[in-house]
C-alpha positions as CSV (number, residue, x, y, z in Angstrom):
1,M,141.9,103.1,153.8
2,K,140.8,101.6,157.1
3,L,137.7,103.8,157.0
4,L,136.9,102.5,153.5
5,K,137.3,98.9,154.7
6,K,134.9,99.6,157.6
7,E,132.3,101.1,155.3
8,I,132.6,98.4,152.6
9,Y,132.5,95.0,154.2
10,F,131.5,91.6,152.7
11,T,130.8,88.4,154.6
12,K,132.5,85.2,153.5
13,D,129.5,84.0,151.5
14,E,129.1,87.4,149.8
15,R,132.8,87.3,148.7
16,T,132.4,83.8,147.4
17,G,129.4,84.8,145.3
18,L,131.2,87.9,144.0
19,Y,134.2,85.9,142.9
20,F,131.9,83.4,141.2
21,I,130.2,86.2,139.2
22,V,133.5,87.7,138.1
23,F,134.7,84.3,137.1
24,C,131.6,83.7,134.9
25,I,132.0,87.0,133.2
26,V,135.7,86.4,132.4
27,A,134.9,82.9,131.1
28,L,132.1,84.2,128.9
29,I,134.3,86.9,127.3
30,L,137.1,84.3,126.7
31,A,134.6,81.9,125.1
32,I,133.3,84.5,122.7
33,I,136.8,85.5,121.7
34,F,138.0,82.0,121.0
35,S,134.8,80.9,119.2
36,N,135.1,83.9,116.8
37,R,138.7,82.9,116.0
38,I,137.8,79.3,115.4
39,Y,134.7,79.9,113.1
40,N,136.3,82.7,111.2
41,N,139.3,80.6,110.3
42,A,137.3,77.4,109.5
43,P,137.0,76.8,105.7
44,I,133.5,76.8,104.3
45,V,132.7,73.7,102.2
46,Y,130.0,73.8,99.5
47,D,128.6,70.9,97.6
48,D,128.3,70.9,93.8
49,L,124.8,72.1,93.7
50,E,125.5,75.1,96.0
51,L,128.6,76.0,93.9
52,V,126.4,76.1,90.8
53,K,123.8,78.3,92.5
54,I,126.5,80.7,93.7
55,K,128.0,80.9,90.2
56,D,124.7,81.7,88.7
57,F,123.9,84.3,91.3
58,N,127.3,86.0,90.8
59,K,126.8,86.0,87.1
60,T,123.3,87.6,87.3
61,H,124.1,90.1,90.0
62,S,127.6,91.1,88.9
63,S,128.6,94.5,90.2
64,I,130.8,95.1,87.2
65,D,129.3,97.9,85.0
66,Q,128.9,97.0,81.4
67,E,128.2,99.4,78.5
68,G,124.5,99.8,78.0
69,S,123.5,98.4,81.4
70,I,120.8,100.0,83.5
71,S,121.0,100.3,87.3
72,K,117.8,99.0,89.0
73,K,117.4,99.1,92.7
74,G,121.1,99.7,93.3
75,K,122.2,96.7,91.2
76,N,123.5,96.7,87.7
77,I,121.5,94.2,85.7
78,E,122.7,93.3,82.3
79,E,120.2,94.5,79.7
80,Q,118.4,91.9,77.6
81,L,116.9,92.6,74.2
82,F,114.4,90.1,72.9
83,N,111.3,90.2,70.8
84,F,108.3,91.3,72.8
85,N,104.7,92.4,72.4
86,P,103.9,95.4,74.6
87,N,100.3,94.4,74.7
88,T,100.9,90.9,76.1
89,T,104.4,90.6,77.5
90,P,104.2,90.2,81.3
91,L,105.5,92.9,83.6
92,D,108.4,90.7,84.9
93,S,109.7,90.3,81.3
94,L,109.2,94.0,80.6
95,K,111.5,94.8,83.5
96,M,114.2,92.7,81.9
97,L,114.3,95.1,78.9
98,P,116.8,98.0,79.0
99,I,114.2,100.5,80.4
100,P,113.7,101.7,84.0
101,N,111.3,99.7,86.1
102,N,108.9,102.7,86.5
103,I,108.4,102.8,82.7
104,A,107.7,99.1,82.6
105,E,105.2,99.5,85.4
106,R,103.6,102.5,83.6
107,I,103.1,100.3,80.5
108,D,101.5,97.5,82.6
109,K,99.3,100.0,84.4
110,Y,98.1,101.4,81.0
111,R,97.3,97.9,79.8
112,S,95.4,97.1,83.0
113,K,93.1,100.0,82.4
114,G,92.2,98.6,78.9
115,G,94.8,100.4,76.8
116,S,96.6,98.8,74.0
117,F,99.2,99.7,71.3
118,K,98.3,99.5,67.7
119,D,101.8,99.8,66.2
120,K,105.3,100.7,67.0
121,E,104.7,104.4,66.7
122,D,101.8,104.2,69.1
123,F,104.2,102.5,71.7
124,K,106.5,105.5,71.3
125,K,103.9,107.7,73.0
126,V,104.5,106.0,76.4
127,Y,105.9,108.8,78.6
128,G,109.6,108.4,79.2
129,I,110.2,105.8,76.5
130,E,111.6,108.2,73.8
131,K,115.1,107.7,75.1
132,Y,115.0,104.0,74.7
133,F,112.7,103.7,71.7
134,E,115.2,103.4,68.9
135,K,117.0,100.5,70.7
136,L,113.7,98.7,71.3
137,K,112.1,99.4,68.0
138,P,113.5,96.3,66.1
139,Y,112.3,94.0,68.8
140,I,108.7,95.3,69.1
141,K,106.3,92.7,67.6
142,I,102.7,93.8,67.8
143,E,100.5,91.1,66.3
144,K,97.1,92.0,64.8
145,N,94.3,89.6,65.6
146,K,93.0,88.0,62.5
147,S,89.9,85.8,62.4
148,S,89.3,83.2,59.7
149,S,87.2,84.5,56.8
150,K,85.1,81.5,56.3
151,I,83.3,79.1,58.6
152,N,83.5,75.6,57.1
153,D,83.0,73.5,60.2
154,K,79.4,72.5,60.7
155,K,79.6,72.9,64.5
156,S,81.0,76.4,64.1
157,E,78.3,77.3,61.6
158,E,75.6,76.2,64.0
159,T,77.1,78.1,66.9
160,N,78.0,81.4,65.1
161,S,75.4,81.7,62.3
162,P,72.6,84.2,63.1
163,I,70.2,82.0,61.2
164,T,69.6,78.5,62.7
165,S,66.6,76.4,61.6
166,G,64.9,79.5,60.4
167,V,65.3,81.3,63.8
168,M,67.2,84.6,63.9
169,N,69.8,84.6,66.6
170,T,70.7,88.2,67.4
171,T,73.0,87.6,70.3
172,E,75.8,85.8,68.4
173,I,76.9,88.6,66.1
174,K,77.8,92.3,66.4
175,Y,76.6,94.4,63.5
176,P,79.2,97.0,62.6
177,P,78.5,100.7,62.8
178,K,79.9,101.4,59.3
179,Q,79.3,98.6,56.8
180,S,79.0,94.8,56.5
181,K,79.0,92.3,53.7
182,V,76.3,89.7,54.2
183,S,75.2,87.3,51.5
184,L,72.5,84.6,51.6
185,K,73.3,81.8,49.2
186,D,69.8,80.4,49.4
187,S,66.7,81.1,51.2
188,K,66.8,78.2,53.6
189,D,69.5,77.9,56.3
190,T,72.8,78.7,54.7
191,F,74.3,82.0,55.8
192,T,77.9,83.1,55.2
193,Y,79.7,86.3,56.2
194,D,83.2,87.6,56.4
195,P,84.2,88.5,60.0
196,N,86.9,90.8,58.7
197,D,84.3,93.1,57.2
198,Y,82.9,93.9,60.7
199,I,84.4,97.0,62.2
200,E,84.2,97.1,65.9
201,E,83.9,100.7,67.0
202,E,85.9,101.7,70.1
203,E,83.9,102.7,73.2
204,E,83.6,106.4,73.4
205,I,84.8,107.7,76.8
206,F,83.8,111.0,78.3
207,V,85.3,112.3,81.5
208,E,84.0,115.3,83.5
209,L,87.1,117.3,84.5
210,N,86.1,118.9,87.8
211,G,84.7,115.7,89.3
212,A,87.2,113.2,88.1
213,N,90.0,111.7,90.2
214,V,93.5,110.9,89.0
215,Y,92.5,107.4,87.9
216,Q,89.4,108.4,86.0
217,L,91.3,111.0,84.0
218,Q,93.6,108.2,82.8
219,L,90.6,106.4,81.2
220,V,91.0,108.8,78.2
221,R,93.5,107.3,75.8
222,G,96.6,109.5,75.8
223,V,96.3,110.9,79.3
224,G,98.7,108.9,81.4
225,E,99.8,109.3,85.0
226,Y,101.9,112.3,84.2
227,Y,99.2,114.5,82.7
228,A,96.6,113.2,85.1
229,E,98.7,114.5,88.0
230,K,99.1,117.8,86.3
231,I,95.4,118.2,85.7
232,M,94.8,117.4,89.4
233,A,97.4,120.0,90.4
234,F,95.7,122.6,88.2
235,K,92.3,121.9,89.9
236,T,93.9,122.2,93.3
237,K,95.5,125.5,92.5
238,T,92.7,127.2,90.6
239,G,89.6,125.5,91.9
240,G,88.7,123.8,88.7
241,F,88.0,124.2,85.0
242,H,85.4,126.6,83.6
243,D,86.1,125.5,80.0
244,V,87.7,122.3,78.6
245,N,89.9,124.5,76.4
246,Q,91.8,125.4,79.6
247,L,93.5,122.0,79.1
248,K,95.9,123.8,76.8
249,D,97.5,125.3,80.0
250,V,98.2,121.8,81.2
251,I,98.9,119.7,78.0
252,R,101.5,121.5,75.9
253,R,101.6,119.0,73.1
254,P,99.2,120.2,70.4
255,E,98.7,116.8,68.7
256,L,97.9,115.2,72.1
257,L,95.6,118.1,73.1
258,E,93.6,117.8,69.9
259,K,93.3,114.0,70.4
260,V,92.0,114.1,74.1
261,L,90.0,117.3,74.1
262,P,86.8,115.8,72.6
263,H,86.7,113.2,75.4
264,F,86.4,115.7,78.3
265,T,83.4,117.7,79.5
266,C,83.3,120.5,82.1
267,D,80.7,121.1,84.8
268,Q,81.1,124.7,86.1
269,G,78.9,123.8,89.1
270,L,81.7,121.6,90.4
271,I,84.3,124.4,90.6
272,R,85.5,124.7,94.2
273,K,84.8,128.4,95.0
274,R,86.8,130.4,97.4
275,N,85.6,133.2,99.6
276,F,86.9,136.6,98.3
277,N,86.8,138.0,101.9
278,T,89.2,135.4,103.2
279,I,91.2,134.3,100.2
280,Q,95.0,134.8,100.3
281,R,96.7,137.2,97.9
282,D,98.5,134.4,96.0
283,S,95.4,132.2,95.7
284,L,93.5,135.1,94.1
285,G,96.3,135.4,91.5
286,Y,95.8,131.8,90.5
287,I,92.3,132.4,89.1
288,P,92.5,132.0,85.3
289,G,92.6,135.3,83.6
290,I,93.5,137.4,86.7
291,S,97.0,138.9,86.8
292,Y,98.9,139.1,90.1
293,T,99.1,142.8,89.7
294,K,95.3,143.1,89.7
295,A,95.1,140.6,92.5
296,N,97.3,142.8,94.7
297,V,95.2,145.9,94.0
298,A,92.0,143.9,94.8
299,M,93.5,142.8,98.1
300,N,94.4,146.4,99.0
301,Y,90.8,147.5,98.1
302,R,89.4,144.7,100.3
303,S,91.5,145.9,103.3
304,N,90.0,149.4,103.0
305,H,86.4,148.4,102.1
306,Y,85.8,145.1,103.9
307,P,83.6,143.2,103.3
308,I,83.3,142.7,99.6
309,K,79.7,141.8,98.9
310,G,79.6,140.7,95.3
311,K,79.7,141.8,91.7
312,E,78.8,145.5,92.4
313,D,81.9,145.9,94.6
314,L,84.1,144.3,92.0
315,I,82.8,146.8,89.5
316,K,83.6,149.7,92.0
317,M,87.2,148.7,92.0
318,R,87.4,149.8,88.3
319,I,90.4,147.5,87.6
320,F,88.5,144.5,86.1
321,N,86.7,144.4,82.8
322,E,83.4,142.7,82.3
323,K,84.8,139.5,81.0
324,E,87.2,139.2,84.0
325,I,84.4,139.9,86.5
326,E,82.2,137.1,84.9
327,L,85.2,134.8,85.2
328,M,85.9,135.7,88.8
329,L,82.3,135.0,89.7
330,K,82.7,131.4,88.6
331,Y,85.6,131.0,91.1
332,L,84.6,133.2,94.0
333,S,82.0,133.5,96.7
334,F,81.4,136.5,99.0
335,E,80.4,135.3,102.4
336,Y,81.2,137.5,105.4
């Protein structure tokens, strides 16, 4: 003990400073303890306005599950059914309907790309909405735009009539692709027509499969985010499409396939070819029309006869027919 005292020695000033530091630490700890007790026990007083806000908040974000409620972002929000137009109702209002937020966002994304719903059954085609459609159906109100059939106002006639003071104005009227009813009451400046007789033809959209990205694919009406991702996955796995009819391997719904097929084209020159001399066994099996069994045999042949130089070597394998070889040449190269 004496040896310890000799080794550890403080001067008077050092001891005074050490005592002061210990005192401050103890005082700080006691202050924290007492302040927590005081503030925790003190009652919280709210004014009337704050009480109303708290009441409304608790009502909206109640954690009590109710029958028919949908959990969104970890909170149970009471479902609200109201008349809505899927073509015009804002996204925030759509999210208040008894549907998941991702479906509401899918509807809004479809509209932002120029899509619209003609009737209730058309709205049913939204991916994922089938489960909720019957509950929503009575509240769907899709209004059809109707224009007046006659122009009686003089100002309107001067602005919209294609004949003004004997001068033909070709920029104010769209002539329909099918038929129109136009009648001249006299040969001077009176021109009447029925706007409802004009049929505006929808813009024809054609998308090239191999060069399109996931957003361009969705420009075709009926191809949403789900099928666009599947088409992109097919291109990644195989290298691309050599024929638009290959979409039947991606879109399993016959009625949808029939609807979208005329809007796609296929450029075989954009297929991403893979080198047969370096391709993996599984990747070769992904080529359309080539079975995994034949892919395995071809890989074994390559091991024994490397390198494979082209069509002649594929014929020498004697496992592929002529049609399969022509198809393989669309997806393979033979560098070495």
